C-alpha positions as CSV (number, residue, x, y, z in Angstrom):
1,M,-17.9,-79.9,-14.5
2,D,-14.8,-79.1,-16.5
3,K,-15.6,-75.4,-16.8
4,N,-13.1,-72.7,-17.4
5,L,-11.8,-71.1,-14.2
6,L,-12.0,-67.6,-15.7
7,K,-15.7,-68.1,-16.4
8,N,-16.4,-69.1,-12.8
9,I,-14.4,-66.3,-11.4
10,S,-16.1,-63.8,-13.7
11,Y,-19.6,-64.9,-12.7
12,N,-18.5,-64.9,-9.0
13,T,-17.1,-61.4,-9.3
14,I,-20.2,-60.2,-11.2
15,S,-22.4,-61.7,-8.5
16,N,-20.3,-60.2,-5.7
17,F,-20.2,-56.9,-7.5
18,L,-24.0,-56.8,-7.9
19,S,-24.4,-57.8,-4.3
20,L,-21.9,-55.1,-3.3
21,I,-23.4,-52.2,-5.3
22,L,-27.1,-53.0,-4.6
23,G,-26.4,-54.1,-1.0
24,F,-24.3,-51.0,-0.5
25,I,-27.0,-48.7,-1.8
26,L,-29.6,-50.6,0.2
27,N,-27.5,-50.3,3.4
28,I,-27.3,-46.6,2.9
29,V,-31.0,-46.1,2.2
30,I,-32.0,-48.2,5.3
31,A,-29.5,-46.5,7.6
32,R,-30.6,-43.0,6.5
33,S,-34.3,-44.0,6.8
34,L,-34.2,-45.7,10.1
35,Q,-31.5,-43.6,11.8
36,P,-29.0,-45.1,14.4
37,K,-31.5,-46.4,17.0
38,Q,-33.8,-48.4,14.7
39,M,-30.9,-49.3,12.5
40,G,-29.3,-50.9,15.5
41,E,-32.4,-52.9,16.2
42,Y,-32.6,-54.1,12.6
43,S,-28.9,-55.0,12.5
44,Y,-29.3,-57.1,15.6
45,F,-32.2,-59.1,14.0
46,V,-30.1,-59.7,10.8
47,W,-27.2,-60.9,13.0
48,L,-29.5,-63.3,14.8
49,I,-30.8,-64.8,11.6
50,S,-27.3,-65.2,10.3
51,F,-26.0,-66.6,13.6
52,F,-28.8,-69.2,14.0
53,S,-28.8,-70.3,10.4
54,I,-25.0,-70.9,10.5
55,L,-25.5,-72.8,13.8
56,I,-28.1,-75.1,12.1
57,L,-26.1,-75.7,9.0
58,L,-22.6,-75.9,10.6
59,G,-20.4,-77.7,8.0
60,V,-23.2,-78.9,5.7
61,P,-22.7,-76.2,3.0
62,N,-19.0,-76.8,2.7
63,T,-19.4,-80.5,2.7
64,L,-22.0,-80.3,0.0
65,T,-19.9,-78.1,-2.2
66,K,-16.8,-80.2,-1.8
67,Y,-18.3,-83.7,-2.3
68,I,-20.9,-82.8,-5.0
69,S,-17.9,-81.7,-7.1
70,Q,-16.2,-85.0,-6.4
71,F,-19.3,-87.2,-6.9
72,Y,-20.7,-85.3,-9.9
73,N,-20.7,-88.2,-12.3
74,E,-22.1,-90.6,-9.6
75,K,-25.7,-89.5,-9.0
76,Y,-26.6,-92.2,-6.5
77,K,-23.7,-91.1,-4.3
78,I,-25.0,-87.5,-4.3
79,K,-28.4,-88.9,-3.4
80,L,-27.0,-90.7,-0.4
81,L,-24.9,-87.6,0.6
82,L,-28.0,-85.4,0.5
83,C,-30.1,-87.7,2.6
84,F,-27.4,-88.0,5.2
85,L,-26.9,-84.2,5.4
86,F,-30.6,-83.4,5.5
87,K,-31.0,-85.7,8.5
88,I,-28.3,-83.7,10.3
89,V,-29.8,-80.4,9.4
90,F,-33.3,-81.5,10.6
91,L,-31.9,-82.5,14.0
92,T,-29.9,-79.3,14.5
93,F,-32.9,-77.2,13.4
94,M,-35.1,-78.9,16.0
95,F,-32.5,-78.6,18.7
96,V,-31.8,-74.9,18.0
97,S,-35.5,-74.1,17.8
98,F,-36.2,-75.8,21.2
99,V,-33.4,-73.8,22.9
100,I,-34.6,-70.6,21.4
101,L,-38.2,-71.2,22.5
102,I,-37.1,-71.8,26.1
103,Y,-35.0,-68.7,26.1
104,F,-37.7,-66.4,24.7
105,F,-40.3,-67.9,27.0
106,I,-38.2,-67.3,30.1
107,F,-36.4,-64.0,29.3
108,Q,-37.8,-62.2,26.3
109,R,-41.5,-63.0,26.0
110,N,-41.6,-61.1,22.7
111,F,-43.3,-63.7,20.6
112,N,-43.8,-61.5,17.5
113,F,-40.0,-61.1,17.3
114,L,-39.6,-64.9,18.0
115,I,-41.7,-65.7,15.0
116,F,-39.6,-63.4,12.8
117,V,-36.4,-65.0,14.1
118,I,-37.5,-68.7,13.6
119,L,-39.0,-67.9,10.1
120,G,-35.8,-66.1,9.2
121,Y,-33.3,-68.8,10.1
122,L,-35.5,-71.5,8.5
123,I,-35.5,-69.7,5.2
124,A,-31.8,-68.8,5.5
125,S,-30.9,-72.4,6.2
126,L,-32.7,-73.7,3.1
127,N,-31.2,-70.9,1.1
128,G,-27.7,-71.9,2.2
129,I,-28.2,-75.5,1.3
130,L,-29.4,-74.8,-2.2
131,K,-26.7,-72.2,-2.8
132,S,-23.9,-74.6,-1.7
133,Y,-25.3,-77.3,-4.1
134,I,-25.2,-74.8,-7.0
135,S,-21.6,-73.9,-6.0
136,G,-20.7,-77.6,-6.0
137,I,-21.8,-78.0,-9.6
138,E,-20.0,-74.7,-10.4
139,D,-23.2,-73.0,-11.7
140,F,-22.1,-69.5,-10.7
141,K,-24.2,-68.0,-13.4
142,T,-27.4,-69.0,-11.5
143,I,-26.0,-67.4,-8.3
144,T,-25.2,-64.2,-10.2
145,I,-28.8,-64.0,-11.6
146,N,-30.3,-64.8,-8.2
147,T,-28.2,-62.1,-6.5
148,F,-29.2,-59.4,-9.0
149,V,-33.0,-60.3,-8.9
150,T,-33.3,-60.5,-5.2
151,S,-31.1,-57.5,-4.4
152,F,-32.9,-55.4,-6.8
153,L,-36.3,-56.6,-5.5
154,Q,-35.3,-55.7,-1.9
155,L,-34.1,-52.3,-3.0
156,I,-37.4,-51.5,-4.8
157,L,-39.4,-52.7,-1.7
158,V,-37.3,-50.5,0.6
159,I,-37.6,-47.4,-1.6
160,T,-41.4,-48.1,-2.0
161,F,-42.4,-48.9,1.5
162,L,-39.7,-47.9,4.0
163,E,-39.1,-44.3,2.8
164,K,-42.7,-43.3,3.5
165,E,-42.9,-44.7,7.0
166,P,-39.5,-45.7,8.5
167,S,-39.8,-48.7,10.8
168,S,-37.4,-51.5,11.8
169,N,-40.4,-53.9,12.0
170,K,-41.4,-53.1,8.4
171,M,-37.7,-53.6,7.3
172,L,-37.7,-57.0,8.9
173,K,-40.7,-58.1,6.7
174,I,-38.9,-56.8,3.6
175,Y,-35.8,-58.7,4.5
176,L,-37.6,-61.9,5.1
177,F,-39.6,-61.6,1.8
178,S,-36.5,-61.0,-0.2
179,L,-34.7,-64.0,1.4
180,F,-37.7,-66.2,0.6
181,A,-37.7,-65.0,-3.0
182,S,-34.0,-65.9,-3.3
183,T,-34.7,-69.4,-1.9
184,I,-37.5,-70.0,-4.4
185,L,-35.3,-69.0,-7.3
186,F,-32.5,-71.3,-6.2
187,F,-35.0,-74.2,-5.9
188,I,-36.5,-73.6,-9.4
189,S,-33.0,-73.6,-10.9
190,L,-32.2,-76.9,-9.2
191,K,-35.5,-78.6,-9.8
192,K,-34.4,-80.6,-12.8
193,E,-31.0,-81.5,-11.3
194,L,-32.6,-82.7,-8.0
195,K,-35.3,-84.7,-9.9
196,E,-32.6,-86.6,-11.8
197,I,-30.7,-87.4,-8.6
198,F,-33.7,-88.7,-6.6
199,V,-35.2,-90.8,-9.5
200,T,-32.0,-92.5,-10.3
201,T,-31.9,-96.3,-9.9
202,E,-28.1,-96.6,-10.4
203,Q,-26.7,-98.6,-7.5
204,V,-23.5,-96.8,-6.6
205,F,-22.7,-97.0,-2.9
206,L,-20.3,-95.0,-0.8
207,E,-17.2,-96.9,0.2
208,N,-16.5,-97.2,3.9
209,D,-13.4,-95.0,3.4
210,E,-15.6,-92.3,1.7
211,K,-18.2,-92.4,4.5
212,R,-15.4,-92.0,7.0
213,R,-13.8,-89.1,5.2
214,I,-17.2,-87.3,4.7
215,K,-18.1,-87.7,8.4
216,E,-14.6,-86.5,9.5
217,Y,-14.7,-83.6,7.1
218,L,-18.2,-82.6,8.3
219,M,-17.3,-82.9,11.9
220,F,-14.1,-80.8,11.7
221,I,-15.8,-78.2,9.4
222,S,-18.7,-78.0,11.9
223,F,-16.4,-77.4,14.8
224,L,-14.5,-74.8,12.6
225,I,-17.8,-73.1,11.8
226,I,-18.7,-72.8,15.5
227,I,-15.3,-71.2,16.0
228,N,-15.8,-68.9,13.1
229,M,-19.2,-67.9,14.5
230,I,-17.4,-66.4,17.4
231,V,-14.4,-65.0,15.7
232,W,-15.6,-64.1,12.2
233,E,-19.3,-63.6,12.5
234,R,-19.5,-60.5,14.7
235,S,-19.9,-62.2,18.0
236,E,-19.2,-58.8,19.4
237,I,-22.8,-57.9,18.6
238,F,-23.9,-60.1,21.5
239,F,-21.7,-58.2,23.9
240,L,-22.6,-54.8,22.5
241,K,-26.2,-55.6,23.0
242,I,-25.4,-55.9,26.7
243,F,-22.8,-53.2,27.2
244,S,-23.7,-50.7,24.5
245,T,-26.7,-48.9,23.0
246,S,-28.8,-49.6,19.8
247,E,-26.8,-46.7,18.2
248,G,-23.6,-48.5,19.1
249,L,-24.9,-51.6,17.4
250,A,-25.7,-49.6,14.3
251,F,-22.3,-48.0,14.2
252,Y,-20.4,-51.3,14.6
253,S,-22.6,-53.1,12.1
254,I,-22.1,-50.5,9.4
255,A,-18.4,-50.3,10.0
256,F,-18.2,-54.1,9.8
257,T,-20.2,-54.1,6.5
258,L,-18.0,-51.4,5.0
259,G,-14.8,-53.1,6.2
260,Y,-15.6,-56.3,4.5
261,L,-17.3,-55.1,1.3
262,P,-14.0,-55.4,-0.8
263,N,-13.6,-59.0,0.4
264,K,-17.1,-59.9,-0.7
265,I,-16.6,-58.7,-4.3
266,L,-12.9,-59.4,-4.9
267,T,-12.2,-62.7,-3.2
268,F,-13.2,-66.0,-4.7
269,G,-12.3,-68.8,-2.2
270,N,-15.7,-70.4,-2.9
271,V,-14.8,-70.7,-6.6
272,L,-11.5,-72.3,-5.8
273,L,-12.8,-74.9,-3.2
274,P,-14.3,-77.3,-5.8
275,R,-11.4,-76.7,-8.2
276,M,-8.7,-77.4,-5.6
277,S,-10.8,-80.4,-4.4
278,K,-10.4,-81.9,-7.9
279,F,-6.7,-81.2,-7.9
280,Y,-6.4,-82.9,-4.5
281,A,-8.3,-85.9,-5.8
282,E,-5.8,-86.1,-8.6
283,K,-2.9,-85.6,-6.1
284,D,-1.7,-82.7,-8.2
285,F,0.0,-80.6,-5.5
286,S,2.3,-78.8,-8.0
287,K,-0.8,-77.2,-9.6
288,I,-2.3,-76.4,-6.2
289,S,1.0,-74.7,-5.2
290,M,1.0,-72.6,-8.3
291,Y,-2.6,-71.6,-7.8
292,Y,-2.0,-70.7,-4.2
293,K,0.8,-68.3,-4.9
294,Q,-0.5,-66.7,-8.1
295,L,-4.1,-66.2,-6.9
296,T,-2.9,-64.9,-3.5
297,E,-1.0,-62.2,-5.5
298,F,-4.0,-61.6,-7.7
299,I,-6.3,-61.0,-4.7
300,S,-3.7,-58.8,-3.1
301,L,-3.6,-56.7,-6.3
302,L,-7.3,-56.3,-6.2
303,I,-8.1,-55.5,-2.6
304,I,-5.1,-53.7,-1.2
305,P,-5.5,-50.4,-3.1
306,I,-9.2,-50.3,-2.3
307,Y,-8.7,-50.9,1.4
308,I,-6.0,-48.3,1.7
309,F,-8.2,-45.7,-0.1
310,V,-11.1,-46.5,2.3
311,F,-8.7,-46.2,5.3
312,M,-7.3,-42.8,4.2
313,F,-10.7,-41.3,3.4
314,A,-12.8,-43.1,6.0
315,S,-14.4,-40.0,7.5
316,D,-15.2,-38.4,4.2
317,I,-16.8,-41.7,2.9
318,V,-19.0,-42.2,5.9
319,K,-20.1,-38.5,6.0
320,I,-21.0,-38.6,2.3
321,L,-22.8,-41.9,2.3
322,Y,-24.5,-42.0,5.7
323,G,-24.6,-38.5,7.0
324,E,-23.3,-36.6,10.1
325,S,-25.2,-38.8,12.5
326,Y,-23.0,-41.8,11.6
327,L,-19.6,-40.2,11.8
328,Q,-18.5,-42.4,14.7
329,V,-18.5,-45.3,12.2
330,S,-15.2,-44.0,10.6
331,S,-13.0,-44.6,13.7
332,I,-14.4,-48.2,14.0
333,L,-13.9,-48.7,10.3
334,R,-10.2,-47.8,10.3
335,I,-9.6,-50.6,12.9
336,I,-11.6,-53.2,11.0
337,I,-9.8,-52.5,7.7
338,F,-6.6,-54.1,8.8
339,A,-8.3,-57.4,9.5
340,G,-10.2,-57.0,6.2
341,I,-7.0,-56.8,4.2
342,I,-5.3,-59.7,5.9
343,S,-8.4,-62.0,5.9
344,G,-9.0,-61.2,2.2
345,I,-5.5,-62.2,1.3
346,A,-5.8,-65.4,3.4
347,T,-9.0,-66.7,1.6
348,I,-6.9,-68.7,-0.9
349,G,-5.2,-70.5,2.0
350,S,-8.6,-71.2,3.6
351,A,-9.9,-72.8,0.4
352,F,-6.7,-74.9,0.2
353,I,-6.9,-76.2,3.7
354,Q,-10.5,-77.3,3.2
355,A,-9.8,-78.9,-0.2
356,V,-6.9,-81.1,1.2
357,E,-9.0,-82.0,4.2
358,K,-6.7,-80.5,6.8
359,V,-9.5,-78.8,8.6
360,G,-8.2,-80.3,11.8
361,V,-5.4,-77.8,11.7
362,S,-7.9,-74.9,11.3
363,F,-9.8,-76.4,14.2
364,K,-6.8,-76.2,16.5
365,I,-6.0,-72.7,15.4
366,G,-9.6,-71.7,15.7
367,I,-9.9,-73.0,19.3
368,F,-6.9,-70.9,20.3
369,I,-8.3,-67.8,18.5
370,T,-11.7,-68.3,20.0
371,V,-10.3,-68.2,23.5
372,I,-8.4,-65.0,22.6
373,N,-11.5,-63.4,21.0
374,I,-13.8,-64.1,24.0
375,F,-11.1,-62.9,26.4
376,L,-10.7,-59.6,24.4
377,D,-14.5,-59.2,24.2
378,F,-14.7,-59.3,28.0
379,L,-11.7,-57.2,28.4
380,L,-12.4,-54.4,25.9
381,I,-16.1,-54.1,25.2
382,P,-17.4,-53.2,28.7
383,K,-14.9,-50.3,28.8
384,Y,-14.4,-49.2,25.2
385,Q,-17.7,-50.5,23.7
386,T,-17.6,-50.2,19.8
387,I,-13.9,-49.4,19.6
388,G,-13.2,-52.3,21.9
389,A,-15.3,-54.6,19.8
390,A,-13.4,-53.5,16.7
391,Y,-10.0,-54.2,18.3
392,A,-11.2,-57.6,19.7
393,N,-12.5,-58.8,16.3
394,S,-9.5,-57.4,14.3
395,I,-6.8,-58.8,16.6
396,S,-8.4,-62.2,16.6
397,Q,-8.9,-62.4,12.8
398,I,-5.4,-61.2,12.1
399,L,-3.8,-63.7,14.5
400,G,-5.8,-66.5,13.0
401,C,-4.8,-65.6,9.4
402,F,-1.1,-65.4,10.4
403,L,-1.2,-68.8,12.1
404,G,-3.1,-70.5,9.2
405,T,-0.8,-69.0,6.5
406,G,2.2,-69.9,8.5
407,Y,1.1,-73.5,8.7
408,I,0.6,-73.7,4.9
409,L,4.0,-72.1,4.2
410,Y,5.8,-74.3,6.7
411,S,4.1,-77.7,6.0
412,F,3.7,-77.5,2.2
413,K,6.6,-75.3,1.3
414,F,4.4,-73.0,-0.7
415,K,5.7,-69.6,-1.8
416,F,4.0,-66.5,-0.6
417,P,4.2,-63.1,-2.5
418,F,5.4,-61.0,0.4
419,L,7.3,-58.5,-1.7
420,K,4.4,-57.9,-4.0
421,I,2.0,-57.2,-1.1
422,I,4.5,-54.7,0.3
423,K,4.9,-53.1,-3.1
424,F,1.1,-52.8,-3.6
425,S,0.6,-51.3,-0.1
426,V,3.4,-48.7,-0.4
427,I,2.3,-47.5,-3.9
428,S,-1.3,-47.2,-2.7
429,Y,-0.4,-45.3,0.4
430,I,1.8,-42.8,-1.4
431,I,-0.9,-42.0,-4.0
432,C,-3.5,-41.5,-1.3
433,K,-1.2,-39.4,0.8
434,I,-0.5,-37.1,-2.1
435,A,-4.2,-36.9,-2.8
436,K,-4.9,-35.9,0.9
437,L,-2.5,-33.0,0.5
438,Y,-4.5,-31.5,-2.4
439,F,-8.1,-32.4,-1.5
440,S,-9.7,-31.4,1.8
441,S,-13.5,-31.7,1.1
442,F,-15.6,-33.9,-1.2
443,S,-18.9,-34.4,-2.7
444,L,-20.1,-37.8,-3.9
445,I,-19.1,-37.1,-7.5
446,S,-15.7,-35.7,-6.6
447,M,-15.0,-38.7,-4.4
448,F,-15.8,-41.1,-7.3
449,I,-13.6,-39.1,-9.6
450,L,-10.8,-39.2,-7.1
451,F,-11.2,-42.9,-6.6
452,F,-11.1,-43.8,-10.3
453,G,-8.2,-41.5,-10.8
454,Y,-6.4,-43.2,-8.0
455,I,-7.1,-46.7,-9.4
456,L,-5.9,-45.6,-12.8
457,L,-2.6,-44.4,-11.3
458,F,-2.2,-47.6,-9.3
459,S,-2.8,-49.7,-12.4
460,I,-0.2,-47.7,-14.4
461,F,2.4,-48.4,-11.7
462,N,1.5,-52.1,-11.6
463,Y,0.6,-52.8,-15.2
464,K,3.1,-55.7,-15.5
465,E,1.6,-57.5,-12.5
466,I,-1.9,-56.9,-13.8
467,I,-1.2,-58.4,-17.2
468,K,0.6,-61.4,-15.7
469,N,-2.2,-62.2,-13.3
470,I,-4.9,-61.8,-16.0
471,N,-3.0,-64.1,-18.3
472,F,-2.7,-66.7,-15.5
473,V,-6.4,-66.7,-14.7
474,Y,-7.3,-66.7,-18.4
475,K,-5.0,-69.7,-19.2
476,S,-6.4,-71.6,-16.2
């Protein structure tokens, strides 16, 4: 378990990079093949699968990741933990399935779609459990390989079958098959590990205090996940399904995907959760404080220039990648980008709050933000549709990040790199503004050349910070 942080961050970044590149290409191919109406229908299905699988798992993945890392040398404790969490997952799965069956029987009566949905969230739930276990033992190499294999598989299937006869129904089958393949690969990689745990005869029992802490952590994380489902998991899709069109669903989903792609590749809160959990068990708050400040600066250095470039050239990027029929995405994207930057920078704080078991604070903040988000959904979406959805989501996320970061800085007296964030933002904006004056139209190749030239200039202006942050991560 005592692995080098740089190795884990490297694997995590590679995994996210592969997911970004292949997923990005996949998203473009699917969108161009299906066109806005069918793309909206497919996006709604994927959102349903994600929503219901999160509802079934609730705080189980986070709890697994955290306590497997703490109990790694006590196999029998892990066995007890797994049995306890699987019972909870089984009960939530049965409850959610019962509610969905009633809903579809009364309102939808589309039983083919119902089978797809149930099969989808069943596979997604198993996938989430296995992946969180692998994160807990810090085997990010396995996650990286799995990401590459399944993403590449899905891309091949889409190019082979979807291009010839575009259909949202066919895309659903491809999506489910790829998700199933990912789950099987995770299970194969964990087969030996799970066998050792369940055949162990070592009698190590959970202390009463440990049981209490696990239950409290699971309960608070579960409440927090429910809140996040509303605020961070595109709850606006539900309202857009009522007040907008399938095309609107497609535009919002694509903008949301583009708006959070940099976060998916360049943030690593999932890597830091088990590491900070160990520091917390050792009561080493000085090291946690140092990690919080330096890694927040590191993430800011990575994501700010990319987000500002996307903001400045949003229309050109959407037109090049998706075509003229998706140009409405750019106006939605510019709104979502602000929340993407702030939530990306705040990921280190989120990992810290979970590691030190202060999720009750996140819960209280989340309740407040949830009320705000739902209020904004009702206020903005019926009148402004996709633009209203973008504002509702972004305002809620930004407010939540500000409150969470404020709590950390006030309660733990941590330092925050405000000046560095301002510096990175100003330099990025000036370079992009100058580029806008000299370039008015782009092809895919010229856009790539401009982007890499921009990143090179940004790196030259910030080379001292880049070297300092790389050295910090390397020495960690």
